[in-house]
C-alpha positions as CSV (number, residue, x, y, z in Angstrom):
1,M,-17.1,-29.8,12.8
2,K,-13.8,-30.7,14.3
3,L,-13.0,-29.7,17.9
4,Y,-9.4,-29.6,19.1
5,A,-8.7,-29.1,22.8
6,Q,-6.0,-31.7,23.7
7,Q,-2.7,-32.6,22.2
8,E,0.4,-34.4,23.4
9,T,2.2,-31.8,25.4
10,S,5.6,-33.1,24.1
11,K,4.7,-31.7,20.7
12,I,3.6,-28.3,21.9
13,D,5.9,-25.3,22.6
14,S,5.5,-23.4,25.9
15,A,3.7,-20.4,24.3
16,E,1.1,-22.6,22.6
17,L,0.7,-24.7,25.8
18,K,-0.1,-21.5,27.7
19,L,-2.7,-20.6,25.1
20,R,-4.3,-24.1,25.2
21,Q,-4.8,-23.6,28.9
22,N,-7.2,-20.7,28.0
23,Y,-8.4,-21.5,24.5
24,T,-9.9,-24.3,22.4
25,K,-9.9,-24.5,18.6
26,R,-12.5,-25.9,16.3
27,E,-12.8,-26.1,12.5
28,V,-16.2,-25.7,10.9
29,M,-17.7,-25.4,7.4
30,I,-20.2,-22.5,7.7
31,P,-23.0,-22.6,5.1
32,M,-23.7,-19.5,3.0
33,R,-27.1,-18.5,1.6
34,D,-26.4,-20.2,-1.8
35,G,-25.4,-23.5,-0.2
36,V,-21.6,-23.0,-0.5
37,K,-19.7,-23.8,2.7
38,L,-16.7,-21.8,3.9
39,F,-13.9,-23.3,6.0
40,T,-13.5,-21.4,9.3
41,S,-11.1,-21.8,12.3
42,I,-12.6,-20.6,15.6
43,Y,-10.4,-20.0,18.7
44,E,-12.7,-19.7,21.8
45,P,-11.9,-18.8,25.4
46,K,-12.6,-21.6,27.9
47,D,-13.6,-18.9,30.4
48,Q,-17.4,-18.5,30.3
49,S,-17.8,-16.2,33.3
50,E,-18.7,-13.6,30.7
51,K,-19.6,-13.5,27.0
52,H,-16.8,-12.5,24.6
53,P,-16.5,-10.3,21.5
54,I,-15.8,-11.8,18.1
55,L,-12.9,-10.6,16.0
56,M,-12.7,-12.1,12.5
57,M,-10.3,-12.1,9.6
58,R,-11.3,-13.3,6.1
59,T,-8.4,-14.3,3.8
60,P,-7.4,-15.7,0.4
61,Y,-4.0,-16.7,1.9
62,S,-5.2,-19.6,4.0
63,C,-6.2,-19.8,7.7
64,E,-3.7,-22.6,8.3
65,P,-2.4,-24.4,10.2
66,Y,-5.3,-26.8,9.7
67,G,-5.9,-29.5,12.2
68,D,-5.0,-29.4,15.9
69,K,-2.1,-27.0,15.8
70,F,-2.8,-23.4,16.9
71,G,-2.3,-20.6,14.4
72,I,-2.6,-17.8,16.9
73,K,-0.1,-16.5,19.4
74,E,-0.5,-14.8,22.8
75,N,-1.5,-11.1,22.2
76,I,-3.6,-8.4,23.6
77,Y,-6.8,-10.0,22.2
78,T,-6.1,-13.4,23.7
79,Q,-5.2,-11.7,27.0
80,N,-8.7,-10.1,26.9
81,R,-10.4,-13.3,25.8
82,Y,-11.7,-12.4,22.4
83,I,-13.2,-15.1,20.2
84,L,-10.8,-15.1,17.2
85,V,-12.1,-16.3,13.8
86,Y,-10.2,-17.0,10.6
87,Q,-11.9,-17.9,7.4
88,D,-10.8,-19.1,3.9
89,I,-12.8,-16.9,1.5
90,R,-14.9,-18.5,-1.2
91,G,-12.9,-20.8,-3.6
92,R,-9.7,-20.7,-1.6
93,H,-7.9,-23.5,0.2
94,K,-10.5,-25.5,2.1
95,S,-13.5,-23.4,1.3
96,E,-16.0,-24.3,-1.4
97,G,-17.1,-22.2,-4.3
98,E,-15.4,-20.1,-7.0
99,F,-12.6,-17.7,-6.3
100,V,-12.8,-14.3,-7.9
101,Q,-9.9,-11.9,-7.6
102,V,-10.9,-8.8,-5.6
103,R,-14.6,-9.8,-6.0
104,P,-16.6,-6.7,-6.8
105,L,-19.5,-5.6,-4.5
106,N,-22.8,-6.9,-6.1
107,K,-25.1,-3.9,-5.9
108,N,-28.0,-5.5,-7.7
109,K,-28.8,-8.6,-5.7
110,K,-32.1,-10.2,-6.8
111,S,-31.9,-13.7,-5.3
112,K,-30.0,-15.9,-2.8
113,K,-27.6,-16.9,-5.5
114,D,-26.4,-13.3,-5.8
115,I,-23.5,-13.2,-3.4
116,D,-20.3,-11.2,-2.7
117,E,-17.8,-10.8,0.1
118,A,-20.4,-8.7,2.0
119,T,-23.1,-11.5,2.0
120,D,-20.5,-14.1,3.0
121,T,-19.6,-11.9,5.9
122,Y,-23.2,-11.4,6.9
123,D,-23.9,-15.1,6.8
124,T,-20.8,-16.0,8.8
125,I,-21.6,-13.5,11.5
126,E,-25.1,-14.9,11.7
127,W,-23.7,-18.4,12.3
128,L,-21.1,-17.2,14.8
129,L,-23.8,-15.4,16.9
130,K,-25.7,-18.7,17.2
131,H,-22.8,-21.0,17.8
132,T,-20.3,-19.2,20.0
133,Y,-20.5,-17.8,23.6
134,N,-20.4,-14.2,22.4
135,N,-21.6,-10.8,23.7
136,G,-23.4,-9.9,20.4
137,N,-20.6,-7.7,19.1
138,A,-18.3,-8.6,16.1
139,G,-15.4,-6.9,14.5
140,T,-13.3,-7.6,11.4
141,W,-9.8,-6.7,10.3
142,G,-7.1,-7.6,7.8
143,I,-3.9,-6.4,6.1
144,S,-3.3,-6.0,2.4
145,Y,-5.6,-8.4,0.4
146,D,-7.2,-9.2,3.8
147,G,-7.6,-5.5,4.2
148,F,-9.7,-5.4,1.0
149,Q,-11.7,-8.2,2.6
150,A,-12.1,-6.0,5.7
151,T,-13.4,-3.1,3.7
152,M,-15.9,-5.4,2.0
153,T,-17.1,-6.8,5.3
154,A,-18.1,-3.3,6.4
155,S,-20.6,-3.0,3.6
156,S,-22.5,-6.1,4.9
157,N,-23.9,-3.8,7.6
158,H,-24.7,-6.7,9.8
159,P,-26.2,-5.1,13.0
160,A,-23.7,-7.1,15.2
161,L,-20.7,-5.8,13.2
162,K,-19.6,-2.9,15.3
163,A,-16.0,-2.2,14.3
164,V,-13.8,-2.8,11.2
165,S,-10.2,-2.1,10.5
166,P,-8.8,-2.2,6.9
167,Q,-5.0,-2.1,7.3
168,G,-2.8,-1.4,4.3
169,P,-5.9,-2.4,2.2
170,V,-5.9,-3.3,-1.5
171,T,-8.3,-0.7,-2.8
172,D,-7.6,0.1,-6.5
173,W,-5.4,-2.3,-8.4
174,F,-5.0,0.1,-11.4
175,R,-4.4,3.6,-10.2
176,G,-2.4,3.1,-7.0
177,D,-2.0,-0.3,-5.4
178,D,0.0,-3.5,-5.9
179,R,-0.7,-4.3,-9.6
180,H,-0.2,-0.8,-11.2
181,H,1.0,2.6,-10.2
182,N,-0.9,5.3,-12.1
183,G,-1.6,2.8,-14.9
184,A,2.0,1.5,-15.1
185,F,2.5,-2.2,-14.5
186,T,4.4,-3.3,-11.4
187,F,6.8,-5.6,-13.1
188,L,8.8,-7.0,-10.3
189,Q,6.1,-7.4,-7.7
190,T,3.3,-8.7,-9.9
191,T,5.5,-11.2,-11.7
192,N,6.5,-12.6,-8.3
193,F,3.1,-12.5,-6.7
194,L,0.3,-13.5,-9.1
195,P,1.7,-16.8,-10.3
196,W,2.1,-17.8,-6.7
197,L,-1.4,-16.6,-5.6
198,E,-3.2,-18.1,-8.5
199,G,-1.6,-21.5,-8.0
200,R,-0.4,-22.1,-11.6
201,H,2.2,-24.7,-12.3
202,A,5.1,-22.2,-12.5
203,G,4.3,-20.8,-9.0
204,K,7.3,-19.1,-7.4
205,G,9.5,-20.8,-10.0
206,V,8.8,-17.9,-12.3
207,M,11.1,-15.7,-10.1
208,K,13.6,-18.5,-9.8
209,E,13.8,-18.7,-13.6
210,I,14.3,-14.9,-13.9
211,V,16.6,-13.9,-11.1
212,K,20.1,-15.4,-11.3
213,N,22.1,-12.4,-10.3
214,D,20.1,-9.3,-9.3
215,V,16.6,-8.1,-10.2
216,Y,17.7,-5.1,-12.2
217,T,20.1,-7.1,-14.4
218,D,17.9,-10.1,-14.8
219,F,14.6,-8.3,-15.5
220,L,16.4,-6.1,-18.0
221,R,17.6,-9.4,-19.6
222,L,14.1,-10.8,-19.5
223,G,12.5,-7.9,-21.5
224,T,8.8,-7.1,-21.3
225,F,5.5,-8.3,-19.9
226,K,5.2,-10.4,-23.1
227,D,8.5,-12.2,-22.2
228,A,7.4,-12.8,-18.6
229,D,4.1,-14.1,-20.0
230,A,5.9,-16.7,-22.0
231,L,7.5,-18.0,-18.8
232,V,4.1,-18.1,-16.9
233,Q,2.5,-20.1,-19.8
234,D,-1.1,-19.7,-18.5
235,T,-4.2,-19.8,-20.8
236,T,-6.9,-19.8,-18.1
237,E,-9.0,-16.9,-16.9
238,T,-6.6,-15.6,-14.2
239,L,-5.9,-12.0,-13.2
240,W,-2.4,-12.4,-14.9
241,N,-4.2,-12.8,-18.3
242,L,-7.0,-10.3,-17.5
243,I,-4.3,-7.6,-16.9
244,K,-3.2,-7.8,-20.5
245,K,-6.8,-7.8,-21.7
246,H,-7.6,-4.6,-19.7
247,P,-4.7,-2.2,-20.3
248,N,-6.8,0.8,-19.4
249,F,-9.1,1.8,-16.5
250,D,-12.2,0.2,-17.9
251,A,-15.3,-1.3,-16.3
252,F,-13.3,-4.4,-15.2
253,W,-11.0,-2.3,-13.0
254,Q,-13.6,0.3,-12.0
255,E,-16.0,-2.3,-10.4
256,R,-13.0,-3.7,-8.5
257,D,-12.3,-0.4,-6.8
258,A,-13.1,-1.1,-3.1
259,R,-14.3,2.5,-2.8
260,Q,-17.4,1.4,-4.6
261,S,-18.4,-0.3,-1.3
262,C,-17.7,2.7,1.0
263,Y,-21.2,4.1,1.2
264,N,-23.5,4.3,4.3
265,L,-21.3,2.1,6.5
266,K,-22.7,1.3,9.9
267,P,-19.7,-0.1,11.8
268,A,-17.0,2.2,13.2
269,M,-13.9,2.2,10.9
270,L,-10.2,2.4,11.7
271,V,-8.1,2.7,8.5
272,V,-4.4,1.9,9.0
273,G,-1.5,2.5,6.8
274,G,2.3,2.8,6.5
275,L,4.0,6.0,5.2
276,F,6.6,3.7,3.5
277,D,4.3,0.9,2.4
278,S,5.3,0.1,-1.2
279,E,2.2,-2.0,-1.8
280,D,-0.9,-0.3,-0.5
281,C,-0.1,3.1,0.9
282,Y,-2.4,4.5,-1.8
283,G,-5.2,2.2,-0.6
284,A,-5.1,3.2,3.0
285,W,-5.1,7.0,2.3
286,N,-7.9,6.7,-0.3
287,T,-10.1,4.2,1.6
288,Y,-10.1,6.8,4.5
289,K,-10.9,9.6,2.1
290,A,-13.7,7.7,0.4
291,I,-15.4,6.8,3.6
292,K,-15.0,10.4,4.9
293,E,-16.7,11.7,1.7
294,Q,-19.2,8.9,0.9
295,S,-20.3,7.9,4.4
296,P,-20.1,11.0,6.5
297,E,-22.1,9.5,9.4
298,T,-19.6,6.7,10.0
299,E,-17.4,6.8,13.1
300,L,-14.1,7.1,11.2
301,Y,-10.6,6.9,12.4
302,L,-7.2,7.0,10.7
303,A,-3.8,5.8,11.9
304,F,-0.6,6.1,9.8
305,G,2.9,5.4,11.0
306,P,6.5,5.2,9.6
307,W,6.0,1.6,8.5
308,W,6.5,-0.8,5.6
309,H,3.6,-3.1,4.6
310,G,2.3,-4.6,7.8
311,A,5.1,-3.4,10.0
312,W,2.6,-2.1,12.6
313,T,2.3,-5.7,13.7
314,R,6.0,-5.9,14.4
315,P,7.5,-5.5,17.9
316,G,9.1,-2.1,18.7
317,F,9.8,-0.8,15.2
318,E,12.0,2.2,16.1
319,G,13.4,2.6,12.6
320,F,14.3,0.7,9.4
321,G,16.7,1.0,6.5
322,N,18.9,3.9,7.4
323,I,16.3,6.0,9.1
324,Y,15.7,6.1,12.9
325,F,12.4,7.2,14.4
326,G,13.5,7.2,18.0
327,K,10.6,5.4,19.6
328,S,8.6,2.2,19.5
329,T,6.0,3.2,16.9
330,S,4.2,-0.1,16.5
331,K,3.9,-0.8,20.2
332,F,2.3,2.6,20.6
333,Y,-0.1,1.9,17.8
334,R,-1.2,-1.5,19.1
335,E,-1.6,-0.4,22.7
336,E,-2.8,3.2,22.3
337,I,-4.8,3.2,19.0
338,E,-5.9,-0.2,17.7
339,Y,-6.8,-2.1,20.9
340,P,-8.7,0.9,22.5
341,F,-10.7,1.1,19.3
342,F,-11.8,-2.5,19.4
343,R,-12.2,-2.4,23.2
344,Y,-14.7,0.5,23.1
345,Y,-16.8,-0.8,20.2
346,L,-16.6,-4.6,20.9
347,E,-16.2,-4.8,24.6
348,G,-18.1,-1.7,25.6
349,K,-15.2,-0.7,27.9
350,G,-12.8,2.2,28.2
351,E,-13.4,5.6,26.6
352,K,-14.3,6.4,23.0
353,P,-11.0,7.1,21.1
354,K,-10.1,10.7,21.7
355,H,-8.6,11.4,18.3
356,H,-10.0,10.5,14.9
357,V,-6.6,11.0,13.3
358,S,-3.2,9.7,14.6
359,V,-0.4,10.2,12.1
360,F,3.4,9.9,12.9
361,H,5.4,12.7,11.3
362,T,8.9,11.6,10.3
363,G,11.7,14.1,10.5
364,K,10.6,15.5,13.8
365,N,9.6,11.9,14.8
366,E,6.4,12.7,16.7
367,W,2.8,11.5,16.6
368,V,0.3,14.2,15.6
369,F,-3.3,13.9,16.7
370,A,-6.2,15.7,15.0
371,E,-9.8,15.3,14.1
372,E,-9.5,15.1,10.3
373,W,-7.0,14.6,7.5
374,P,-5.5,16.6,5.8
375,L,-5.0,18.8,8.8
376,P,-7.3,21.8,8.7
377,E,-4.3,24.2,8.9
378,M,-2.7,22.7,5.8
379,Q,-2.1,25.3,3.0
380,P,-1.5,24.0,-0.5
381,T,1.7,26.0,-1.5
382,P,3.3,26.0,-5.0
383,Y,7.0,25.2,-5.1
384,Y,8.6,26.0,-8.5
385,I,11.7,24.5,-10.1
386,H,14.2,26.8,-11.8
387,G,16.9,26.6,-14.5
388,D,19.7,27.2,-12.0
389,G,18.7,24.0,-10.2
390,S,16.9,25.8,-7.3
391,V,13.4,25.3,-5.8
392,S,11.4,28.3,-4.5
393,T,7.9,29.6,-3.9
394,E,8.6,32.2,-6.6
395,A,7.4,31.5,-10.2
396,P,10.0,31.6,-12.9
397,E,10.4,34.8,-14.9
398,E,12.4,33.4,-17.9
399,K,10.6,33.5,-21.3
400,E,12.3,30.3,-22.4
401,S,13.9,27.8,-20.0
402,F,14.0,24.0,-19.7
403,T,16.2,21.2,-18.5
404,E,16.6,18.3,-20.8
405,Y,17.7,14.7,-20.3
406,V,17.9,11.5,-22.4
407,S,15.6,8.7,-21.3
408,D,17.4,5.5,-22.3
409,M,15.4,2.2,-21.9
410,S,18.6,0.1,-22.4
411,K,19.7,1.4,-19.0
412,P,16.7,2.6,-17.1
413,V,17.0,4.3,-13.7
414,P,17.1,1.6,-11.0
415,Y,14.8,1.7,-8.0
416,T,17.7,1.4,-5.6
417,G,21.4,1.9,-5.7
418,N,22.3,-1.6,-4.4
419,P,22.0,-4.9,-6.2
420,T,19.1,-6.9,-4.8
421,R,17.7,-10.4,-5.4
422,S,14.1,-9.3,-4.5
423,R,12.1,-6.1,-3.9
424,T,13.5,-4.5,-0.7
425,L,11.4,-3.0,2.0
426,E,13.5,0.1,2.6
427,Y,13.6,1.5,-0.9
428,M,10.7,3.8,-0.1
429,L,13.0,5.9,2.2
430,D,16.3,5.0,0.6
431,D,19.3,7.2,0.0
432,Q,18.8,8.8,-3.5
433,R,22.5,9.9,-4.0
434,F,22.9,7.1,-6.6
435,A,20.1,8.7,-8.7
436,T,21.3,12.3,-8.3
437,A,24.6,11.3,-9.9
438,R,22.9,10.0,-13.1
439,P,22.6,12.1,-16.2
440,D,19.0,10.9,-16.8
441,V,17.8,12.2,-13.4
442,I,17.4,16.0,-12.9
443,S,17.5,17.5,-9.5
444,F,16.4,20.8,-8.0
445,M,16.9,22.0,-4.4
446,T,16.1,24.7,-1.9
447,P,18.7,26.6,0.0
448,V,19.5,25.3,3.5
449,L,16.3,25.7,5.5
450,T,16.4,28.1,8.5
451,D,13.0,27.0,9.8
452,T,11.0,23.8,9.9
453,L,8.9,22.9,6.9
454,T,6.1,20.4,7.6
455,L,4.2,18.7,4.8
456,A,1.0,16.9,5.8
457,G,-1.3,15.8,2.9
458,P,-1.2,14.9,-0.8
459,I,1.4,16.5,-3.2
460,E,0.1,17.7,-6.5
461,V,2.5,17.5,-9.4
462,E,2.2,19.9,-12.3
463,L,4.8,19.1,-15.0
464,Q,5.3,21.0,-18.2
465,T,7.1,18.8,-20.6
466,A,8.0,18.0,-24.3
467,I,9.1,14.6,-25.4
468,S,10.6,13.5,-28.8
469,S,8.3,10.5,-29.1
470,T,4.7,9.6,-28.3
471,D,4.8,8.3,-24.8
472,A,6.9,8.6,-21.6
473,D,6.8,7.9,-17.9
474,F,7.5,10.6,-15.3
475,M,8.8,9.8,-11.9
476,V,8.8,12.7,-9.4
477,K,10.5,12.4,-6.0
478,V,10.4,14.7,-2.9
479,I,13.6,14.2,-1.0
480,D,14.9,15.4,2.4
481,V,18.6,16.3,2.1
482,F,20.4,15.9,5.4
483,P,23.0,18.4,6.6
484,E,26.7,17.8,6.0
485,N,28.4,16.1,9.0
486,F,25.0,14.7,10.1
487,Q,25.4,11.7,12.5
488,Y,22.9,9.6,14.5
489,P,23.3,9.1,18.2
490,K,24.7,5.8,19.4
491,E,21.3,4.3,20.3
492,A,20.2,4.8,16.7
493,T,23.3,3.2,15.1
494,D,23.0,0.3,17.5
495,Y,19.4,-0.2,16.5
496,L,19.7,0.2,12.7
497,K,20.8,-2.9,10.7
498,N,23.4,-0.8,8.8
499,G,24.2,1.6,11.7
500,R,27.5,2.8,10.1
501,Y,26.0,4.0,6.9
502,P,27.3,7.5,6.0
503,M,24.4,9.8,6.9
504,S,26.2,13.1,6.1
505,G,24.3,14.5,3.1
506,Y,21.9,11.6,3.1
507,E,19.1,12.1,0.5
508,M,16.0,10.5,2.1
509,L,13.1,9.7,-0.2
510,V,10.1,11.1,1.4
511,R,7.7,10.4,-1.4
512,G,8.1,9.3,-5.0
513,E,5.7,8.0,-7.6
514,L,5.7,7.2,-11.3
515,F,3.0,8.3,-13.8
516,R,2.5,6.8,-17.3
517,G,2.1,9.9,-19.5
518,R,-0.5,8.4,-21.8
519,F,-3.0,8.6,-19.0
520,R,-2.7,12.4,-18.5
521,T,-6.2,13.1,-19.8
522,G,-7.8,10.1,-17.9
523,F,-6.9,6.6,-17.0
524,D,-9.8,5.4,-19.2
525,N,-8.6,7.7,-22.1
526,P,-5.0,7.1,-23.1
527,Q,-3.6,9.6,-25.6
528,P,-0.3,9.8,-27.5
529,F,1.9,12.8,-27.1
530,E,2.5,15.2,-29.9
531,P,6.3,15.0,-30.3
532,N,8.2,18.1,-29.2
533,Q,5.1,20.0,-28.1
534,I,4.9,21.5,-24.6
535,T,2.3,19.3,-22.8
536,P,1.0,19.5,-19.2
537,V,1.2,16.3,-17.1
538,H,-0.6,16.6,-13.8
539,Y,-1.0,13.9,-11.1
540,T,-1.0,13.3,-7.4
541,L,1.7,11.9,-5.1
542,Y,-0.1,10.3,-2.2
543,D,0.0,11.8,1.2
544,V,3.1,12.5,3.2
545,A,3.6,13.4,6.9
546,H,7.2,14.7,7.2
547,T,9.0,17.7,8.7
548,F,12.1,19.1,7.1
549,L,14.2,20.4,10.0
550,P,16.4,23.5,10.0
551,G,19.7,22.7,8.3
552,H,18.1,20.3,5.9
553,R,17.1,21.0,2.3
554,L,14.1,20.0,0.1
555,M,15.0,18.4,-3.2
556,I,12.8,17.6,-6.2
557,Q,13.9,14.9,-8.6
558,I,12.5,14.0,-12.0
559,Q,13.3,10.9,-14.1
560,S,11.5,8.6,-16.6
561,S,11.9,5.1,-15.2
562,W,11.9,3.2,-11.9
563,F,13.1,-0.3,-12.8
564,P,12.1,-3.0,-12.3
565,I,9.5,-1.8,-9.8
566,I,7.7,-0.5,-12.9
567,D,8.0,-2.0,-16.4
568,R,9.8,0.0,-19.0
569,N,7.7,2.4,-21.1
570,P,8.3,1.5,-24.8
571,Q,8.4,5.3,-25.4
572,R,5.9,4.7,-28.1
573,F,2.1,4.8,-27.9
574,I,1.7,1.0,-28.3
575,D,0.3,-1.8,-26.2
576,T,2.8,-2.4,-23.4
577,Y,1.5,-5.9,-22.7
578,H,2.1,-7.3,-26.2
579,C,5.1,-5.5,-27.4
580,S,8.7,-6.7,-27.5
581,V,12.0,-4.8,-26.7
582,E,12.4,-4.5,-30.5
583,D,9.3,-2.3,-30.6
584,F,10.9,0.3,-28.2
585,V,12.1,3.7,-29.0
586,M,15.1,3.0,-26.9
587,K,16.2,6.7,-26.5
588,Q,14.2,9.8,-26.4
589,N,14.8,13.4,-25.3
590,I,12.7,14.8,-22.5
591,R,12.4,18.4,-21.6
592,I,11.0,19.7,-18.3
593,Y,10.1,23.4,-18.7
594,H,10.5,26.1,-16.0
595,Q,9.5,29.3,-17.8
596,Q,6.7,32.0,-17.6
597,N,4.1,30.3,-19.7
598,A,5.1,26.7,-18.8
599,A,6.2,26.5,-15.2
600,T,6.7,23.1,-13.6
601,R,5.7,23.1,-9.9
602,L,4.7,20.9,-7.0
603,I,1.8,22.0,-4.8
604,L,3.1,21.0,-1.4
605,P,0.8,20.5,1.6
606,V,2.5,23.0,4.0
607,V,1.4,23.2,7.6
608,K,2.1,26.5,9.1
């Protein structure tokens, strides 16, 4: 064990110096039941007038800085004298053992050698209870991959573990989170992330080799997963290689779905997510729903705000991109939702949280509080597209009607209208006018709304399509079209980074998601299309919380690529991980039907 309490003050900034007046740091190797030791940094209050709660984060990203430097800053938890604990998970950085990507819950433990993230949590809490000046209550939390770790800690069901908060958690790396969206490979993000995380020789240099100009141009030049694989040059058992060995939702992915661990949870749970989180928005919504269904006795809370991935930790956060929310959403969350949750369950102070659901509704820019999600008053309502480009609640009457476009993989639809050298944060609510102008994007729109239209819940997509080849992707967007002559007030333009952006007629992406058509009968059962045959493609856009105001219009867009967020579909029923561009059907015709026996519609979660 290494204890750090003193350091030359000349090397310490004033904020850390203040923390050192109240905290000490020590580094320990905590033994697990199988003998493996995990590196753990513990920040403990010097004040021992009362015992303190434990708040822990377990991470694959490193709990650095190692040594005497403090890795924490003054915050609401240091002000209330929590014992703060950070741990390198098994096989990462300074911890012993073998690292396994999103290690599955081991449901059939038979000996001490049978371990998982839950047993490592249990053993760590046991050690902390004996070796810190604590009040007997422990909590865990984490964002993203650390959010997955938080979900897994809950299944340890240690009696001292009273509160857990998975935030933007990795949950299902095939159907919705970072690595795939509905079975389609996240080309830009995964090519950047996995070589870095898995520590191969290429590291972040993979992106350096690819991106010379902008990600759209350079990933198009690169080609396919096979071409990226040639740059990575890895032959070991890493997730990068396992992805190409498991192109469908087989047992490998199924056991890594964190929802497998969401049964009979004893601690209170606060699930947190961002409405515009491009990484794990799916994970937050679906972790909440899984706990609600599979562990009905759990004290369960949900908080969602207008945030990108992890933005709830940022100060203020009154808007981002070109969209203004008009209030400090992250500050409200920290002070009125997160801290009261931990205070009640770990400190035994304050009142039990009044609301089980706290969701910020964009558009009207207000927090909505409820007891469950989706809201009980939500009514699934069909909205149909029509041949004249309109959207209405009336089903089409035409006996034959369709809109056709050419999906050309030599010039796929970009994910944003601006050249970028990396994946941007704001593309999840970006202006879609660049896409509306393209011939390979079809758009349908309501008349100008005379009343508010509030959507709160998941959106069901029911496409009727015919394609000229054997596979295709379908990207469906729900868009808020702002009125002509719309302008923000001065405080908004002063706050926003690009405050002079022309907002008149802005087309705000409310929700958009791509689906790989081969998985329409099941993610474990890919099937080719019968060319030129009308075929239903049904899938779900994850939840929204948005109000379309009077004067605005609702737009539905459909396209067949979203590049390079998602890799290009070869437009043939072939292995996407081993094919080359030469294997593509570069152009194919896609028809979207809007007729009596084949009506394309979205089931919108309308709140009356």
